[in-house]
C-alpha positions in Angstrom: 0.0 0.0 0.0 2.4 2.8 -1.2 1.8 6.3 0.2 2.6 9.3 -1.9 3.9 12.8 -0.8 0.4 14.3 -1.0 -1.0 11.9 1.6 -2.8 9.5 -0.8 -2.6 5.7 -0.7 -1.8 4.6 -4.2 -3.2 1.0 -4.4 -4.9 -1.7 -2.3 -3.5 -4.9 -0.9 -2.9 -7.8 -3.3 -5.0 -10.0 -1.1 -7.9 -7.7 -1.6 -7.6 -8.3 -5.3 -7.6 -12.0 -4.6 -10.7 -11.7 -2.5 -12.5 -9.6 -5.2 -11.6 -12.3 -7.8 -12.7 -15.2 -5.5 -9.2 -16.5 -5.2 -8.5 -18.5 -2.0 -6.0 -16.8 0.2 -3.6 -19.3 1.6 -0.8 -17.1 2.9 0.2 -13.5 2.2 3.0 -11.3 3.3 1.9 -7.8 4.4 5.3 -6.5 5.5 5.7 -4.1 2.6 2.2 -2.8 2.8 2.2 -2.5 6.5 5.5 -0.6 6.4 4.1 1.7 3.8 1.0 2.3 5.9 3.1 3.0 9.0 5.3 5.4 7.1 2.3 7.2 5.7 0.8 7.7 9.2 4.1 8.8 10.6 4.4 11.4 7.9 0.9 12.7 8.4 0.5 12.8 12.1 2.4 14.3 15.0 3.6 11.5 17.3 5.0 13.3 20.4 5.6 16.8 19.2 9.1 16.1 18.1 8.4 14.9 14.6 6.8 17.6 12.4 4.0 16.9 9.9 5.5 16.4 6.5 2.4 15.5 4.5 -1.3 16.1 4.5 -3.8 13.3 5.4 -6.7 13.4 2.9 -9.7 12.3 5.0 -12.3 13.4 2.4 -15.6 13.7 4.2 -14.7 11.5 7.1 -14.6 12.8 10.7 -12.0 12.5 13.4 -14.2 11.2 16.2 -13.9 10.7 20.0 -11.0 13.2 20.2 -10.1 14.0 23.8 -10.2 17.5 25.0 -7.0 19.4 24.4 -5.1 20.8 27.4 -1.6 21.7 26.2 -0.8 24.7 24.0 -0.4 22.6 20.9 -3.2 20.2 21.4 -6.2 20.0 19.1 -9.5 21.2 20.7 -12.8 19.5 20.5 -16.2 20.9 19.4 -17.3 20.7 23.0 -14.5 23.0 24.0 -15.3 25.4 21.2 -19.0 25.4 22.3 -17.9 26.2 25.9 -15.7 29.1 24.7 -18.6 30.4 22.6 -21.1 30.2 25.6 -18.6 31.9 27.9 -18.0 34.6 25.4 -21.7 35.3 25.0 -22.1 35.4 28.8 -19.2 37.9 29.1 -20.7 40.1 26.4 -24.1 40.1 28.2 -22.4 40.9 31.5 -20.4 43.7 30.0 -23.5 45.2 28.3 -25.2 45.3 31.7 -22.2 46.9 33.3 -22.0 49.6 30.6 -25.6 50.7 31.3 -27.5 50.5 34.6 -31.1 51.2 35.5 -31.6 55.0 35.6 -28.9 55.8 33.1 -29.8 58.4 30.5 -28.7 58.3 26.8 -29.3 60.4 23.7 -30.4 58.8 20.5 -31.9 59.6 17.1 -34.5 56.8 17.8 -38.0 57.9 18.5 -39.6 55.0 20.3 -39.1 52.8 23.4 -36.6 50.0 22.6 -34.5 47.3 24.3 -35.7 48.3 27.8 -35.0 52.0 27.2 -37.9 54.4 27.6 -38.3 57.7 25.8 -38.1 60.5 28.4 -41.4 62.2 27.5 -43.1 62.0 30.9 -45.0 58.9 30.0 -46.6 56.8 32.7 -45.3 53.2 33.0 -46.2 50.2 35.1 -44.8 50.1 38.6 -44.8 46.3 38.6 -43.1 45.9 35.2 -40.4 48.5 35.9 -40.1 47.7 39.6 -36.4 48.6 39.9 -36.7 51.9 38.1 -39.7 52.7 40.4 -37.6 51.9 43.4 -35.0 54.3 42.1 -37.0 57.4 41.2 -40.4 56.7 42.8 -43.0 59.3 42.0 -40.6 62.3 41.9 -41.4 62.9 38.2 -45.1 62.2 38.6 -47.5 59.7 40.4 -49.0 58.3 37.3 -52.4 57.0 38.2 -51.4 56.9 41.8 -51.8 53.1 42.0 -50.4 51.1 39.2 -48.2 53.6 37.2 -45.6 56.3 37.7 -44.1 58.9 35.4 -40.6 58.9 34.0 -38.8 62.2 33.3 -39.9 64.6 30.6 -36.8 66.1 29.0 -38.5 67.4 25.9 -37.2 70.9 25.0 -34.7 70.9 27.9 -31.0 71.1 28.3 -29.6 68.7 30.9 -26.9 70.0 33.2 -24.8 68.7 36.1 -26.3 68.9 39.6 -24.7 71.4 41.9 -23.4 75.0 41.7 -26.3 77.2 40.8 -28.4 74.4 39.4 -31.7 73.3 40.9 -31.4 71.7 44.3 -32.2 68.2 43.1 -32.5 66.2 39.9 -36.3 66.1 40.0 -36.9 69.9 39.9 -37.0 71.8 36.6 -35.1 75.1 36.8 -37.0 77.8 35.0 -35.3 79.9 32.3 -34.2 83.4 33.2 -31.5 86.1 32.9 -29.8 88.3 35.5 -31.7 91.5 36.4 -30.4 94.8 34.9 -30.2 97.6 37.5 -28.6 101.0 37.8 -29.4 104.7 38.7 -29.0 108.2 37.4 -28.5 111.1 39.8 -29.5 114.7 38.9 -29.5 117.9 40.9 -32.4 120.4 40.9 -31.0 122.0 37.8 -30.8 118.7 35.9 -27.1 118.7 36.2 -25.9 115.1 35.9 -22.5 114.3 37.2 -20.8 111.8 34.8 -19.5 109.8 37.8 -22.9 109.1 39.2 -24.7 106.9 36.7 -24.3 103.2 37.7 -25.1 99.8 36.2 -26.0 99.9 32.5 -26.3 103.7 32.3 -23.6 106.2 31.3 -23.4 109.8 30.2 -22.0 110.7 26.8 -22.8 114.3 25.9 -23.8 117.5 27.7 -25.6 120.2 25.8 -26.4 123.6 27.1 -29.1 125.7 25.4 -30.6 129.2 26.0 -29.2 132.5 27.1 -30.0 132.2 30.8 -27.6 132.1 33.6 -27.5 130.1 36.8 -30.8 128.3 37.3 -32.4 129.9 34.3 -30.1 128.0 31.8 -31.6 125.0 30.0 -29.3 122.0 30.2 -29.9 118.7 28.4 -28.1 115.5 28.9 -27.8 112.4 26.7 -27.9 109.2 28.8 -27.2 105.8 27.2 -27.9 102.3 28.4 -25.5 99.3 27.8 -26.5 96.1 29.7 -23.1 94.6 29.3 -21.8 97.3 31.8 -24.0 95.6 34.5 -23.3 92.0 33.5 -21.0 90.7 30.7 -23.4 87.9 29.8 -25.2 90.5 27.7 -23.8 91.2 24.2 -22.2 87.8 23.8 -25.0 86.6 21.5 -27.9 87.9 19.5 -30.3 85.4 21.1 -30.8 83.8 24.5 -31.1 80.2 23.2 -27.7 78.7 22.1 -27.4 77.1 18.8 -28.6 73.5 19.1 -29.8 70.4 17.5 -32.7 68.3 18.9 -32.2 64.7 20.0 -34.2 62.3 22.1 -33.4 61.3 25.7 -34.0 57.8 26.9 -33.8 56.2 30.4 -32.7 52.7 31.1 -35.7 51.0 32.7 -34.8 47.3 32.9 -31.7 45.1 32.8 -31.1 43.0 29.7 
C-alpha cells in the first residue's frame, strides 16, 4: 500500500484483489504494505511533538471522532471545548452590556420609540410592577402616574440637561425655569438737571452734555444724553444675539430594565 507525498494511498493490498476475484487466500506477506502504511501515518500525524508533519492526510468527508479535550498549548481542541468558549463569550458580552448601562442611566439617540428596555423621556406613565427597579430608584418624583399602578418617568423634551450642583436646581427632580440676571442702575441729577458723569451706575452712562438758552444760573436750560448698555452691568449681555444657544434636537432615553 504505497503512500505518496500528497498523503494519498496509491493502491490496495494484493489479497484484496484476490478476494475480489474469489481466489482463495492461503498465505500473504503484508510486511511491505504495513510498512508503507506505518510510514504514511508517521508522515501525516504528530507523534509526540518532536516529529513535524511532512504531508497532508486526505480524509475526504470523514470525521476524526472521539477526540479527547486538548489541554496543552499545541493540542487540538474539540467541538465541546469550542462550544464552551462560545457560551462563555456570549455570557461575558451580556455581562459587559449590563455593566455599561444601569437602570436609571440616560442616553441620547436619534431613535423615537421605546426600545430594548430604554424608555423615551417624554413624561410617559409606565407600570410600577413591570419596571419595579426603576420605580424603586425614582419613585413618584417625576409624577405619580395613576397613583396606584403607574408612575411617570422624566420629561426632558425641549430641555437642556446639566450637572447637579453649583447654581443648578437643588435636586435632579426639579425643573429650573429659564431666566436672565436682572439689569439695574441709577441716574442722579440735581435740581438744575445737572448730571455728574461719575454718578450713573449699572448699565447707564453719560456721553454728551448740551447747554441751550441764554439764561444764567438756574435759568439756563441744560440737556443730557444718557445711554444704556446692559453689558456694563453683566458681561453675559452682548455675547450673543439670542438667549437660546445654537442647538440640534435629540431624544433622551432612560434605562428601565436590565437586559
